[in-house]
C-alpha positions as CSV (number, residue, x, y, z in Angstrom):
1,M,9.2,-15.6,-10.4
2,I,8.1,-13.9,-13.5
3,A,9.1,-10.6,-15.1
4,A,6.5,-7.9,-15.6
5,I,5.3,-7.4,-19.1
6,L,4.4,-4.0,-20.3
7,I,1.0,-4.2,-22.0
8,A,-1.6,-1.6,-23.0
9,T,-4.0,-2.2,-20.1
10,T,-5.7,-0.2,-17.4
11,C,-4.6,-2.5,-14.6
12,L,-1.1,-4.0,-14.3
13,C,1.0,-5.9,-11.8
14,G,4.3,-7.8,-11.9
15,E,8.0,-7.9,-11.0
16,A,10.7,-5.4,-12.0
17,P,13.9,-7.5,-12.1
18,E,15.8,-4.3,-13.0
19,R,14.9,-2.8,-9.6
20,A,15.7,-5.6,-7.1
21,N,12.6,-7.6,-8.2
22,D,10.3,-5.0,-6.7
23,F,6.6,-6.0,-7.2
24,F,4.3,-3.2,-8.4
25,W,0.6,-2.9,-9.0
26,E,-1.4,-0.1,-10.5
27,N,-4.5,1.1,-12.3
28,D,-5.7,4.3,-14.0
29,R,-5.5,6.2,-10.7
30,V,-2.7,5.1,-8.4
31,G,0.3,2.7,-8.1
32,F,1.9,0.8,-5.3
33,R,5.1,-1.2,-4.8
34,A,6.4,-3.9,-2.4
35,Y,10.2,-4.0,-2.3
36,G,11.7,-7.2,-3.8
37,P,13.9,-10.0,-2.5
38,G,17.0,-8.2,-4.0
39,D,16.5,-5.0,-2.0
40,V,19.2,-4.5,0.6
41,H,17.0,-2.6,3.0
42,K,14.5,-5.4,3.6
43,W,11.7,-2.9,4.1
44,S,8.3,-4.8,3.8
45,G,6.0,-1.8,3.8
46,I,4.0,-0.7,0.9
47,D,5.1,2.3,-1.2
48,V,2.9,4.7,-3.2
49,F,3.2,6.0,-6.7
50,N,1.3,9.2,-7.5
51,K,-0.3,9.3,-11.0
52,M,-1.9,12.0,-13.1
53,P,-5.2,11.0,-14.8
54,D,-3.5,11.4,-18.2
55,A,-0.2,9.7,-17.3
56,K,1.6,8.6,-20.4
57,A,3.6,5.9,-18.7
58,T,3.0,3.1,-16.3
59,C,4.7,2.6,-12.9
60,G,6.0,-0.7,-14.3
61,E,7.6,1.1,-17.2
62,V,9.4,3.5,-14.9
63,L,10.7,0.7,-12.7
64,H,11.9,-1.3,-15.7
65,N,13.7,1.8,-17.1
66,A,14.4,3.9,-14.0
67,S,17.9,5.0,-15.2
68,K,16.3,6.6,-18.3
69,C,13.4,8.4,-16.5
70,G,15.4,11.1,-14.8
71,N,14.8,11.9,-11.1
72,W,11.1,11.0,-10.9
73,H,11.3,11.3,-7.1
74,V,11.3,15.1,-7.7
75,T,9.9,15.7,-11.1
76,P,7.0,13.7,-12.6
77,Y,8.0,11.4,-15.4
78,K,5.1,11.4,-18.0
79,G,2.6,12.0,-15.1
80,I,4.1,9.7,-12.5
81,L,5.9,10.9,-9.3
82,D,7.5,8.7,-6.7
83,N,7.7,11.2,-3.8
84,Y,6.3,9.0,-1.0
85,T,8.9,8.2,1.6
86,M,8.4,4.8,3.2
87,G,11.7,3.8,4.8
88,A,11.4,1.2,7.5
89,S,7.7,2.0,8.2
90,R,4.6,0.2,7.1
91,G,4.0,2.9,4.5
92,C,0.5,2.6,3.2
93,G,-0.9,-0.7,4.4
94,G,2.2,-2.8,5.1
95,I,1.7,-5.5,7.8
96,A,2.9,-5.0,11.4
97,M,2.7,-7.6,14.2
98,F,2.8,-7.2,18.0
99,A,4.0,-10.4,19.6
100,D,6.3,-11.4,22.5
101,G,6.0,-7.9,23.9
102,E,7.4,-6.1,20.8
103,W,6.6,-4.9,17.3
104,K,7.8,-7.2,14.4
105,T,7.8,-6.7,10.7
106,F,8.2,-9.3,8.0
107,P,11.2,-9.4,5.7
108,N,10.6,-8.6,2.0
109,W,8.4,-11.0,0.1
110,E,10.1,-14.2,-1.2
111,R,7.6,-15.6,-3.8
112,C,5.0,-14.0,-6.1
113,R,2.3,-15.2,-8.3
114,V,0.3,-13.2,-10.8
115,I,-3.3,-14.3,-11.1
116,T,-4.8,-11.7,-13.4
117,N,-3.7,-8.8,-15.5
118,C,-6.6,-7.4,-17.5
119,S,-8.4,-4.1,-18.2
120,E,-10.7,-4.5,-15.2
121,R,-8.3,-5.7,-12.4
122,C,-4.9,-7.0,-11.5
123,E,-4.7,-9.8,-8.9
124,F,-1.7,-11.5,-7.4
125,E,-0.2,-13.1,-4.3
126,L,2.9,-12.2,-2.4
127,V,4.3,-14.8,0.1
128,Y,6.5,-13.5,3.0
129,P,9.0,-15.8,4.8
130,A,8.3,-17.0,8.3
131,F,10.1,-15.2,11.1
132,S,7.8,-16.0,14.1
133,A,5.4,-18.6,15.3
134,A,2.8,-17.2,12.9
135,G,4.8,-18.8,10.0
136,K,4.7,-17.6,6.4
137,M,2.3,-14.8,5.5
138,T,0.4,-14.8,2.2
139,C,-1.1,-11.5,0.8
140,H,-3.7,-12.0,-1.9
141,I,-4.1,-8.5,-3.4
142,T,-6.7,-7.2,-5.9
143,L,-6.8,-3.7,-7.4
144,R,-9.7,-2.8,-9.7
145,R,-10.0,-0.2,-12.5
146,G,-11.1,3.2,-11.3
147,E,-10.6,2.5,-7.6
148,R,-8.1,4.1,-5.2
149,F,-8.0,1.2,-2.8
150,F,-6.6,-2.3,-3.2
151,R,-8.0,-5.3,-1.2
152,N,-5.6,-7.5,0.7
153,D,-6.7,-10.9,2.0
154,V,-4.0,-11.9,4.5
155,S,-3.4,-15.3,6.0
156,F,-0.8,-17.1,8.1
157,E,0.3,-20.7,7.7
158,N,0.0,-21.4,11.5
159,G,-3.0,-21.0,13.8
160,V,-1.3,-18.9,16.4
161,R,-3.6,-16.5,18.2
162,D,-1.2,-14.8,20.7
163,F,-0.4,-11.8,18.6
164,W,-2.0,-8.6,17.2
165,V,-1.5,-8.0,13.5
166,G,-2.8,-5.8,10.8
167,P,-2.1,-3.0,8.3
168,G,-0.2,0.1,9.3
169,L,-0.3,3.7,8.0
170,D,2.8,5.9,8.4
171,L,2.2,9.1,10.3
172,E,5.8,10.1,11.0
173,P,6.5,13.8,10.3
174,K,10.2,13.2,9.8
175,R,9.3,11.1,6.7
176,G,7.0,13.9,5.5
177,H,3.8,12.2,6.7
178,K,2.1,15.0,8.7
179,G,-1.2,16.7,8.1
180,D,-4.9,16.2,8.8
181,T,-5.8,12.8,10.1
182,L,-9.0,10.8,10.6
183,E,-9.1,7.9,13.0
184,T,-12.2,5.9,13.9
185,C,-12.8,2.4,15.2
186,T,-16.2,0.9,15.8
187,R,-17.7,-2.6,15.6
188,E,-18.5,-2.0,11.9
189,L,-15.6,-0.1,10.6
190,A,-12.0,1.0,11.5
191,I,-10.3,3.8,9.5
192,V,-7.0,5.6,9.7
193,A,-6.6,8.3,7.0
194,L,-4.1,11.1,6.4
195,Y,-4.2,14.1,4.1
196,E,-0.6,15.4,4.1
197,E,0.5,19.0,4.1
198,E,1.6,20.2,0.7
199,K,5.3,19.7,0.3
200,S,5.8,21.9,-2.8
201,E,3.9,23.1,-5.8
202,V,5.1,20.2,-7.8
203,E,4.7,17.5,-5.1
204,G,1.3,18.6,-3.8
205,S,-0.3,16.5,-1.1
206,T,-0.6,12.8,-0.9
207,A,-3.6,11.2,0.8
208,T,-3.4,7.7,2.3
209,A,-5.8,5.5,4.2
210,I,-6.3,2.0,5.6
211,M,-9.6,0.4,6.6
212,M,-11.1,-2.8,7.9
213,E,-14.8,-3.7,8.0
214,D,-16.8,-5.9,10.3
215,E,-14.1,-6.7,12.8
216,P,-15.7,-6.0,16.2
217,E,-12.5,-6.7,18.2
218,A,-10.2,-4.6,16.0
219,R,-8.1,-2.0,17.8
220,I,-5.9,0.9,16.6
221,M,-2.4,0.7,17.9
222,T,0.8,2.7,17.3
223,D,3.9,0.8,16.3
224,N,7.6,1.5,16.9
225,Q,7.8,3.5,13.6
226,N,4.9,5.9,14.5
227,C,2.5,4.0,12.2
228,R,-1.1,3.6,13.2
229,V,-2.0,-0.1,13.0
230,I,-5.5,-1.5,12.7
231,A,-4.8,-4.7,14.6
232,V,-6.8,-7.9,15.0
233,N,-6.0,-11.2,16.8
234,K,-6.8,-13.5,13.9
235,Q,-5.0,-15.9,11.5
236,K,-7.0,-14.5,8.5
237,F,-8.4,-11.0,7.8
238,T,-9.1,-8.6,5.0
239,Y,-8.4,-4.9,4.7
240,Y,-8.3,-2.1,2.2
241,A,-5.5,0.5,1.6
242,G,-5.3,3.3,-0.9
243,A,-4.0,6.7,-1.9
244,A,-4.8,9.8,-3.9
245,W,-2.8,12.9,-5.1
246,S,-4.0,16.5,-4.9
247,K,-2.2,17.3,-8.2
248,A,-4.5,14.8,-10.0
249,G,-7.5,16.8,-8.9
250,K,-10.7,15.9,-7.0
251,I,-9.0,15.0,-3.7
252,T,-7.8,18.3,-2.4
253,D,-8.4,18.1,1.4
254,L,-9.2,15.6,4.2
255,A,-13.0,16.1,3.8
256,K,-12.9,15.1,0.1
257,W,-10.6,12.2,1.0
258,H,-13.0,11.1,3.8
259,E,-15.9,11.3,1.3
260,A,-14.0,9.1,-1.2
261,I,-13.4,6.5,1.5
262,I,-17.0,6.4,2.5
263,D,-18.1,6.2,-1.1
264,F,-15.8,3.2,-1.6
265,I,-17.2,1.5,1.4
266,V,-20.9,1.9,0.8
267,V,-20.7,0.9,-2.9
268,P,-21.0,-3.0,-3.0
269,E,-18.3,-4.9,-5.0
């Protein structure tokens, strides 16, 4: 595994050994985190970092120097606020699996590989250990400059087909994830989106979403943590997940969040 290097770039990803080897990825609009092998909780969901457009720090910088950044869960540090509560849920796009009559979640990732860190995109892989007949799971993630959504190409080492699996979005009010929701599932597109109620003047509202295209057999399920899961019965699939923050401007209600989602989908890569 490699340590994250702080560089002057728009997109950045890497490990934070100082914080249990958490793996982070970010661009000019948003940041995310997957808890590392050293984290005692073994929560394999995906965390969200809120960022102001003029943030003077990176999420990686904060993770590397968290003890010097004050309580950035409550007060933004140089334009970055970590007020999203994930806990044991899937957070914003973590993978859930329904197999053997119950919901299962992978342990934290065990191996990472950075592919690209440049001004236009960050790209990497996270490998999760096997815990079921599906075997190890590999997440190949790409986040591009200016976009609010990352792409995740997911694959499993074994060709098992007797499970439903896919990204989840936390909608549990006890973790602060309540507000206006959008759910749609057609042959062409499945979306689950949430625009949270404002928590305080400082925290504002966090908007989150997951989506999957061209999966005719996809279904929306609810897991044991009150997360909506866009599930498919496949060994390989691709989805998008992302977030926005009302305090950063532009996305200030569900209608604007829905518009941002549709704009992202209809613009070709």
